[in-house]
Every structure is written in C-alpha cells, then in structure tokens.
N, C-alpha and C positions, 0 to 999 in steps of 0.2 A: 522771450529765446529766439533767438535766431535759431529758425526751421531749417538752415544749413548750414552746420557748424562744423569748420573746416578739423580734420583729425589733427594737427599742430605739426605734423612731421616734414621737413621740407622733403625727403626721401618719397613719399606717396604723392605721389602724379596722378594727372588724370588717368581714369583706368577704361580704354576703350577697347573692343576686340583688338587682337595682334595685328599692329603694322610692321610698315618699313621691314628690319632684318627678320620680322618675324612671318613674312607673308609666305617666303619659300618653304620653308618647314610647315607651313600650315599646307598648303598646297601636297608637298610632298605625301604628308601623311595623307590625306585626301584620296591621293592617287595610289600608296600602296595598302590603305582599306579595302579597296576595291579589288585589289591584286591579291592579298594576302593577311592574314589576319595579325602578321606582325607589324602592321602599319600603325595600329594604335600604340603598341609598345614602344615605336618610335618617339613616338608624339609624345607621350609621357615623361621618356628619358629627355627627351630636347626642351619642354615646353612645360612640364612642372615640376620638375626636379628643384630641390630648394629646400633652405631652411631661413627663416626669418629669426629675429632677436626675440627673446621672450619677455612679454611686456609687463611692466610693474603694475599691480594690484591695488587696490586700497578700497576703504569704505563697502559698500554693498557687494563689491565683487572679488575680495580678498575674504569674506564672511561668509559668501558662497563657496569660493574653493576651500575654506579651513573646513566645512560641514561636507566637502566630496560631492557638492551638486553641481560641477562644474562641465562644460563640454569645449570641446576644441572651436576658436572662432570660424578657422577653415573651415567647416562644414558647412556654415551658411552660407558662400560662396559657391562649394562642390556641390550644392544642390542643384544649382542651377543648370548643367546639362542633363542630369537626369531630369529634371522637371520641362524642360524642353521637351523631351518625348515623350510627357504625357498633353504637355499643351498642341504639340502635334498632330498626336493619335484624336484630340478632340476637333482641332481646325480640320483634319481628312475626314472625319466620321461625318460633320457638317456639309462639307464639302457634295461627300457621295450621296447625301440626302437629296441634292438639286443638280448634280453637274456629272457627267461621264465621269470613271476614275483616270482616263487619258488627259487629262485637262491638270491632274494635280501637279504642285512643281515638287516633284519628288526631290531634284537633285538640288537644288535652293534648301531645302530640310535638312538633305546631310551637310550643306555646307554651314550651316545653323548650328546645329549639335557642336559641331568642332571649333565656332567660331564663339559661343558659350563655353564651351569648355576652356578654350585658349582663352577667356578672359578672366575664367575663374581663375586659371591657373598665375595668371598676371599677377592676382592676389596674394594666393597661397606660396608661389614659389618665393615670393620678395617678405612675408610676412610670417610664415607658420611652417612648422616642421612638417615635413613629407609624411603623409599614412600609406605605406604601400595598400593597405588594403581597403581604402577607399578608391586609389586611382586602377587598381585591378578591375573594382565592380564597372567602375564607370568606362575603361578602357573597353570591358568586354561586351557592357551595353551598346558604346559606339559604334564599335565591331559588327555586331548584330543588326542595329538598326540600318548603319551605313548600308552593310549587302545586301540587305534586304529592300531597303527604299532603291539602291541602285541598279538591283535587278527586275525590281518590279517598275522603275521608272524606263528604264529599256523596253521591258516585255509589252508595257502601256501605251507605250509613245511606238509602237510597232505593230505586231501582231495585235494585241489590245483595241489599237484605234481602228483597222481591218475588221474587225470582227464587229464592233460599234456599228461602222457604217455598213455592214452586211446586214446588221439587225436593224429593221426601220423602226421599233420600236424604242431604241435607245435615242431617235434625234427628238425623242421629247419625253426625256428623261423624268421628269418633274410628275410626269401623269403615271408612269410604271415602267420599271426597270426592264430588260426584254427578256428575262428568264431567270428561272427561281434561283439561279447559283448566283444572279446578282444581287437579287433580293437578299439572299442568306450572310452575300458579303456584306451590304450595306448594314443588315441588323447587325451582325457580330464585329465589324467598327467601331459600329457605338457601343454596344456593350462593351467591349475592350475599352474604349475611350471612359467608360464612366466607373469600369473598374480599375484601373492604375491609377486614380483620382485617389481611392483608398487606400491602395493594396499594390504590392508592388508588382510591376510587369511579367515578372518570371513565375508568379503564382497562377498567373491566367491560366486556362483549363484548355492548352489548344488541342492537345487529342483529340478530348469530347468533341471539339469544334469540328476538327479532321473526320472523325466518326458521322458526325451529323449532315457533314456535306456533301460523303458518298451515300449515306441510308436516307438522308433526307427528302430527294426529289429522284424522279425516273431520271435513268441515262440517254434516253433520247427524248425527243420533243420539238416543236419548234424551235429556228434558231437554235439548230445542233452544232454549228460550228461554234456558237459563241459559247454554249455552254460548256463546251470540252475545254476551249478556251479557258474559260473563268475555273474548271473543275483541275486544271493543270498547274495554271497560278495561285490557285489559291491552299493547294496542296502544298505546293513548294512553300510557301508564304509561312503557312502553320506549322509547317514539318521545320524550316527553320527558326520559328521562333520557339519552338517547342524545344530543338535541341539547344539553343543560345540558352534558355531559360534551365535548363540542368547546371550549364556551366555557371551561370550568374548566382543561381541559387546556392553554390557552394562556396563561392569566393564573396557573397554578399555578409556583412558582418556588421551587428548592430554597434552605436556606439557603445562603448562601457564606460562604467562608472564603478566607483570604488564603495566601501558598503555603507548602508544608510539611506539609497535612494533606490528608484526604479530604472532601468537600462532604456525604459519606454516611454518614461515623462523627462517633461524641459521643467525646470525649477528656476522662477524669477523672483526678484525683490521688490517689491512694489510699495506705496504710500497712497496717500489720499483713499484708501479703500474703506467704503462704510459696511455694514452688513447684504447691502444690495452686490456686492461684487462677488458674492458666496453663492448668489441664485442660481447661476450657471453650476451643474453638479459637477463640469470637468473642472471646473477650480478646487482646488481643494488645499488646505491650510496645511503647510509643513512647520512652520514656526512664527510665531508672534515675535516681531521686532519692538514694539512698542504701538503708541498708539495708532490706530489704523496703520498701522506697517508693519507688514507678513512676509514671509516667505512661501509661498504659493508653487504648487506643482498643476504643471498644463499638459494636454495630449499633446502629441505629436504631429508631424506633416498638416493635411486641412486644419484636424480639429485644433491647432494652434491658432491657426490664421483665424477662425472665427472667434475663443475663446479671449483671443488679443485683441481683436476689437472691439468684443464687448466688453471687455474690460473698460477701454480706451473710451467708451460712448459712455460708463458710466461715471468718468471723470477719475479712475484710478492712473496714478504716475507709474511708469517701469521706471526704477532704477539700475537693476542689473538683470541681465536674463543670462543663465546658465557661466554666471563669471565674467561674461562679455558687455563689452562697451559697444559694440558695434553688431547690425543684424543688415540681412541683404533683405528687401521685397523686392517685388518685380510687380509694374500696370502697364496695362495698355494707355496710350495716351496720342495725342495729336503730335502728327511728325515733330513739328517745333519746339516743343514743351524741351525736348532733350537738351535745348542750346541752353536753354536757364538754369539748369539744373547745373551747380558749380562740377568740374571737371573731376575733381578729386572724388565727386561722391556717385559718378558714373561707373557700374562695372562692365554694363555693356549696353547696346543700343543696337537693338533687332528690328529690322523692317517685319512686317508681317506679310507674308506671301501672298495671301489670299486677300487684303485689303491696303492697297497701298498709301494710303491716307493715315494710317497710326502706325506707329512702333510700341515694340515690348520693350522697356525699361526696367534694366536691374540695377536700383540702387544701394548703395551701404549708406543706413542709416544710424545716426547716435540715438541708442536705446533711448535714452532721456529726453530725445526729441520727435519721439515716434508721433506720439498725438497730432503734433502741430506737421509733421511732414504727411501723414494721413490727409489731416485735413485741406494742406496746401494743393496736393494731389487732385482731390476730389474738387476743390472750387477752380480747379486748371484744365479740367473735361478730361481727367484721368480715373480709370479704373483696376482699383488694386486687385491683383490676380492673388497674389500669397506673398504672407511673413514668413521666411524661409528658414526654420529653427535651425536648431545644430545636432 
C-alpha cells in the first residue's frame, strides 16, 4: 500500500497556511483581535464560511453511518487550533522552568493559532458544511488566547523585563526564581499544561489559583517590585482566563450522535483484530462484522491516540473511523521532512517557536494507510503528537 495516497479530486490542492489573497485578511483578524473581540467573528466569516459537497460513502463507512456512528470529518481538522493552545501551554511551561518569561515568543504564538485555524478552514470551508457551534467555540478560545498573549507579551517585554533586571536572582533563573510569585507562576503553568491535555481549558480552576496567588505568600519581602509586578500580571491573566472560560463553557458543545451510540466515544470499523486487540479496556466491541473484524468504540481526545496506536502495534487495520476515510494527525519533525510529504496531504506546517530545527506538521492521512504513515514518520525522525478524532 502506498503510504501517501492522493485523495483523487483535482480540486483538493496542497493545503498550507493561508497565503496570497488571504494574508491581508489574516493580518486584519490579528489586529482586530488585539483591539476588539469582533476580530474572531470577522476571521470566521471571511475564512471559514463554506459548504462542500457531501461525499458518497460505501463499505464500512456506509455501515457506520447506517448505525448512526458517524461524525463530521471537519472536526478532525478543526481540532488543530484548539490543540495548538494545548501545545503552546506545554511549550510555555517548559520554557518558564529554564528561562525568564520575558523571552517567550508570545506574539509568535498568536500568529500560529490563527495560522493553524486558517489552515483548518482551508479544508473545511471547501469540503464540509459550516457548523456554527464549532466556530463559535474556536473564535471564543482564539479571542481569549490572543488577548491574553498580546497583553502578556507587551507587559513581559517592558515592565516584566525591567523587574527581571532589578531582581538579581533572575539572572540565574535555573537555580531559583526571584520571588514566590514567580515560583507560583511556573508551578501553575505546569499544572495548567498537564490539565488541558485531558480536560477542556475552560474547566481549569482559575478562581482558585487567583485566591492562592494572594493568600499563599506574604505581600512584602525581597524583590518587592518584582513581587508586585507578578501579582498584578498574574491577577490579570487568571482573571481574564476565568472570564473567558465562562463564555467558552456556554458555547462549547459536544459532538452529537443519533440513538445507539455514546456522544463521548469514537466508533471505528477494524479488521485483522485478534483477542489481544481488546486487552486495552478502552477498546470495546460494539458489533462483530465477521472473522477478526469488528466495530469498536474508542475513547476521545488523547485516549483516542493512545488506543489507536496500541491497536496499530497489534497489527489491527482501520477500515473507517466515524464513517470517515481521512483523519488528521500532528507530528514534530525535522524541518526538511515537510517537503517530502505530498502537498495535498499537508494541512499546515508550523515552525516550533522554541526549537528552530523542527516543525509541527499537521497531515491528513487515509484511515486505511494510518499504520504505514505512522511507521514512515517514525523512520524519518518524527514523533507523532496526536491522531485527532472527530
């Protein structure tokens, strides 16, 4: 089987982050986001609106749809911007453990969120119906993320940089942060990054962290200017996130399915499945299709990646996932590898802001070729971050 098999439609061209005619729209969206929450609405209206033709289904995909076990394929691509928030939180937490916060690329992180969202919309606006609730959630997340990182970046590169210089301990950041507030910020960043890998960001207890910030250490002490600088900045950060979380929680909606399935599980048709395929308790039989062939349920989010890779390692073949023949994965890879992947399989190529030698590749993969692509990526020095479910 060919690892990189083209979709077959001449209209499905190479998919990179928006270029040419879209650049000025992307720039306008970024500027508008910095000034008003209307920016994301403009972005969605100009970049994401569209409704592609329904794809004909046959075989296992048609079977899954008949059983109401289908999900909209657009969701695998629209997972990208939300996951970029998760990845950025992890990158920032790792950065803060070793270096002062003023050095983190806050503005570059904003650009990457909207570039990733734009790349996802390149696919969905052409091939899939527009789902308002999905874009409302992503727009709210993007607005909160952008305003937070814009204000934090401006502060850290001016007042924050000055208070770092005044706090002599910050010149040896890896030994000890200069104030308890700095240590609290580093610890909370790590907790937040771990939390949102498995649970939506808007469920993080920002209010509790804000209370702990003010009650967990004395208001006066060594490096008092730095202490109050951190208290002001972190109060604004946790307060803004807490407010944005209230909005995002209202507009977020889980994927809906018809009777006969769980809205929190992903269903797949598989074959070459021995009894060992069900050793992982997260993989559950829904229906037997034939000898060594089943419809199974898998967990969502990170559990999906872990369960799917476990099945691949046991020689299981995926025939269809949620009645879809394509799925998106992200991988960290050497920069040159992006040019080896066929253009119609690249959703986005995003340089790592804290590691200039590697890039994050978002790739659309044929479900039936998933095992071959995973093996190919590993053989070429890439590490798979996630297989994005629907």
